[in-house]
N, C-alpha and C positions, 0 to 999 in steps of 0.2 A: 833025854827029857824024862822027867818023872811022870808017874801016872796022874797025879793031881793036875799038872799043867795040861796034859793031853786031854783029860776029861773036860776041863774048862774051855779049851779051844774047840772041842767038838760040840759042847753044849752051846757055846756062843755062836758057832756057825749054824747050828740047827735053829737057834732062836732068830738069827738074822734071816734065814731062808723062810721060816714060818711067817715072820713079820712082813717080808716082801710079798709073800703069797697072799696074805690077807689085805694088804694095802693096795698092791698093784692089781691083783686079780680078783678082788672082792666083787661079789655080784652088785651090779649097779641098779639103781632105781630106773623105772621107765622114764622116757622123755617127758611124758605128761605129768608124772609125779614130780620130776625135777622142776618143771616150769611152775606148777601149782605151789610147790613148797617155796620157791624163790619169791614168787609174787606174794604169798602169805607173809613171809618174813619181812619183805619190803613194806607192806601195808602196816604190820605191827610196829616196825621201826619208825615209820612216819608218824603214827599215832603217839609214840613215845618220845618223838623228837630226836631220834638217833639217825642222823643222815648217812652214816657209813653203809648200812645195809641197803638203803634206798639207792645210793649212788653205785654200789656194787652191782645192782641189777641192771644198770644202764650201760649200754655200749659206749665206748669213747666217741663213736661217730653217730650217736643218737640224734634223731631229728623229730620234729613235730610237723605233721602234714607234709612229709617228704622233703621239706626244704628249710625250715627254721632250725638253726643250730641251738643246742641246749648248752647253757653255761652251768657246768657241774658245781662250781663254787657257790653260785647264786641259788641253785637247787638245794644244796646242803644248808645254806644259811636259812632259806625259807622253811625247810623241814625243822630245823632247830628252833626257829622262832614261832612258827604258826602251828606246828604239830598237827598237820592235816589228817583227818580220819577219812579213809576212802573205802567204800563198799562197792564191789562189782556184782552185777546181777548174774554174771556167768564167769566161771574161772576155768572152763574146759577148753583147752587148746586144740585146734585142728593142726596136725603136723604134716608137712610135706617136705621130706628130706631134711635139710639143714635149717628150714624156716618153720615157724609156727605162728598161728594167728588166733587171738582171742577177740571176739566182738562182744561187747557188753555195755550196759548202761552203768554209769559210775555216779555214785552219790558222794559228793565231797563236802565234808564238814570242816570248818576252820576253828573249832574250839569254843567259839562264842555261840550262845543260844541264837537260833535263827540265821546263823551264818552257814547255810548249806545250799548246795546247788546240785541238781541232777543233770548230768550230761548224757544224752542219748547217743547210742551207736558209736561208742569209742572203739577204735580198732587198735589193738596192741600187737605189733609185729615183733616176734622174737627171732633171734638168729643164734645158731650154735657157733661159739667162738673157741679157738684153741687157747688153753690156759696151762699153767703148771701148778702142781700141788707140792708143797714142801720144797719149792725152788727147783726140783729136778724131775718130778714125775709128770709126764705130759697127760693132759686130760681135755675134756670139752665142758663148756658151761653155757647155758642158755642166758642170753642177755637181751634186754629190750633195745631194739634197733630203731623203731619208728612208732610214733603214736599218731593216729589220725583222729582229729576231733572236728566236728562240723564247725565252720568258721564263726557262725553266730554264737555257738557255745563257747568257743575260744575267747571271743570278745567279752562275753558275760563272765567267764571264769577269771579273766585278767582283771576285770573291774571288781569282782567280789574279793579277789585276793589282795586288793588294795596295795598297790605299789609293787607288786611282785614283777620282776623283770628277768626271770630265768630263761626266757626265750628271746633271742635277738629278734627284733621286729615288734616287740611290745612297746 
């Protein structure tokens, strides 16, 4: 084997090892930072009408008030069409193991002037789920598992959203 081939083999091996070190063993953000960042991205995506980031935040088993199933395709359509702007009074999660909870008032605007609703005491329950990055690297991601909304606010929100049926039971 000539010196040039040997050099490139060693250089390639070192590059792969360094890449793996920075990808797999890179310092991770704290759980609170990860949750706040995911929530902020979903809020921005909703305002811009990009449903992908909103749906990515949600667990596949997401429920509302512990029992109503969420229809992801209807949520995506709603975000694309209505472009809701949501502001939370608090985005600081309290974490207990693999679960986290944010309790906040939520102001929801639907794009038209005067089409806003404030929902008091919304509880967003997050759960850490196993995922993979780049199809092979195992990881964890915080996803929204359940949202608890006072029933009177849920009825008002459904009426204000005019025809939105993203939750079975509306």
